N, C-alpha and C positions, 0 to 999 in steps of 0.2 A: 566594561563590561565584565557581569557576576556570570562565570564557568559554568555550567554544570559539569563541568566531565568530573566523573572521580578519579581517583589519582588509582583505584583496584586495577580499573578496570584497563582491559589493552587499545593498545594502540589503534586509533581507528580510521583507515585508510580507504580513500575516497579515488574517483573519479569525476571529472568537472562537464559539463556535457552543454552545449549552449549557442549558439549562430553568432553571439551579441561577442565579442569575447570584452568587451565592457563589463559586461556582464560575467563573462569565464574571473578576468581580474577582481571583481568587487568579494565574486566568493573564494578567491583562492587568499589574498588577503584576509578576510573573515576565518578560514578556515585555519591559516602558519597563524594568527595572529591565537589562535583557541592552544589550549594546552593539548592535546594527547590524540593530534589528529598530523594526516598527513596527506598531501594530491598526492598522488603517485604519477598523473597527468589531466590531459586537457584535452576537446575531441569539438568541434566544430558545425557536426553532421551527426546521423545512426553510428553507416557505416566505420563511419570511422572508431565511436565508441564503443560498439561491439568489439572490435581489433583491437585497443584497445585494454577492452573487459578483459582481453583472452590472452592479455602478454602480459596486463600487470596483476591480473586477480584483486580485485581492489572487496574490500569490504563491500562499502557501497556506491552505488551512480548517483550522484545525479540532472536527473536526467528533464531539459526541456521537451518541448511537444512538436513543437509545429519549428521545423527547419528546412532547406532546402537538401535535394537527395529524398533519403531514407527519414524520413519522422521520427520523433520519439518513440511514437505509440509501435510500433515496427523493430525497430532499433529494442525498445525494452524485450518482446516478444522471441528476439532474436538469443539478447542474454541469458535469460529464462531458460530455456534449453539448451542452449553452451557453457553457458558460465551459472551454473548454478548457485554456485553458492553465491558470487556478488550479490545483495538486494538493489532494487532500484526505487527510488523514491524520484518522483515528475515535482518537478520546478518548473512551473511553468504563469502564467501570464495571464491563461485561459481555464477560466472554473465554469464554466457550463459543460454539463453532461453532454457531449454531445464528443468532449475531452477525456472528457471524465471518468467513463466506464466501460469505455476501449482504451483507457492504460490500465484500471482494476483488473481487464479482463486479463490483457497480455499478461498479465503479472505483476506489476508495482506492488511497490508493500508499503506505501502512502503516494497521499496528493495535496502539495502546499501550492497556491499562490505567490507572487512573489512578494507579498507589498504583505510579508507575513514578516516576522523581526526579526532578528537577527540570535535573537536568544533560543529560540526557536522552532530556527532552521535548525541550531545542529543541536536543540533536544529532537529532533524528527528525525534527525541523522543516526542516535543513538538508538531511538524504541527499534527505527527501522530493522541498522543491524540485529537487533536483538530478538527480533519476531511478532515485532510488535506493530496494533497501527495504526498510523498518526494520519490524517485531516485534513488539510483549515477549516479552520466555523464552515467558509460560506461552501463549504463542498459537500461539507458532513449532511448540512441541512438542506440542501436539495436533493443529496444521492435518497434521505431518506422520506422527505416530500414525497420524491417521485415514489417508489418505490412504495408505501402507504396508500402515493393520491390515484396506482398502477399509467403514470403518463406519458405515451410513446417518449420513446429518445433513439435522437439522430443521434448516425456516423457516418462518422468521416475518414475510413479506416478506407485509404487507396485514393486520394482525393477524387472522390466517389458516397453520396448522404445515401445511408438507407435510414429502415425506419428499423431497429428493433424494442417490440414492446416487454414490457416488466412485469412480473409479475405480482397479479392483486391482493387487495390483502385477502386472508383466509378467509373461506365460507363451506360450508357442506361442499358443495358440487363446487369448487377447486379445488378444496382435498380430495376427493374423488378421482377428480381430475388428475391427476402430481404422477408424474409418468414414475418418477422414482423416489423412492420414500427408504432411507437408507437404515437399517437397523440398529441404532444407536441404546450405548448401556445410558446407566440411571446417573451413571458421573460423566458419560460426555455428552446429552445433550445439559445435562449440569449447567457444565462448560460452555457447550454453545450460545445457551441465556447467558451468560455474563459477558463471553467476546458480545452478544449485541448489543447489551448493554455499556460498554464499550470502558470495559476494568481490561487493565493488563494481564499476565504472568502471574505476576505480588500479587496483588489485590485479591483473584479470581481465587490463588493459594490461600489466601487471605480467611476468603469466606467463605473456602469448602472445608477450614481446618484442613488441609492436607501441605506436602512439600510440593518450593517448586518445580522439585525434580518430575513430580510427580501431576502437575497442570501440561510441565511440557509432554509428560506422555500420552494425556489427551487431546492437546492440542491437535500431538502428529498424530493418533488415531485418527481422530477427527477428520483431519489430511487424507487416508488414504481409505475411509470406506464412503468420505464425498466428491473425491478427484484433483483434492482443491491442493499447494505449494502453498499456502500461507494463508494468514490467519483473514488478512481482506479474506480471500478462494473463498476459506472456508464459510465466512460471514455471507457472504454472494449465494454460497450453493445452498444457507442452514436457510435462507429467505426466501427463495425458489423451489425450494424443497414442504414448505409449508410447514418446517420445523419452528422456523424463531420471525422474530419481527425487530427492526431496529431500535434502539431505544437513546438516540447519541444526544450525548453529554458534552459536557467540554474537560470531561477526563478525557474521553476520546478524541476532540478536536486540540491535543495540550494538556 
């Protein structure tokens, strides 16, 4: 397998969370064979994952969603709150929106399904560590169709099934009903629109003819103004505010 690791990058540390030992073994073997990665620990359920994260301070947590005890969604929310330096990348069998949307809202920085190729998983981990968004193609398509089609999204948090309604396509009436539309600068709005097209920070910098550091500053300002933790939540908040519509492409999904 061809490595996607750049030797100029610092070591990327990981925690693997899955209730199936064979899956954890497979992931450990994958990253042990890949230069530039170190698996700090493993967990078989959410509460253990939170504790390991607090103890070991990994760069990225690879998180399964459905597990006995505390599920991956609740664990993600607790890690985001208690160990905000660590990024969570959901890696699970389930690609339906009843799992995707709660995971992203809980603070996951990306969402992959387990049929992803090895190089896609490795690349996604590096993207998430650098505050980039990463979604499997099937997840990205479902998310875009849901947002643009105003399809109700069921929620499975804490064992109950609820329905969370998405924001419809922007219309004059919908615009008037927006409860909160932040006051963004021209550069911030331009950055948000490029994020909605799926570009990463380096690509946005090229498009805007500014430095990578300037783009990171714009994203940080967007996080502050939109009440978001990362790029995933920035995009969700931008869609909900009627500021942008997603234009998901292959660039956004690996």
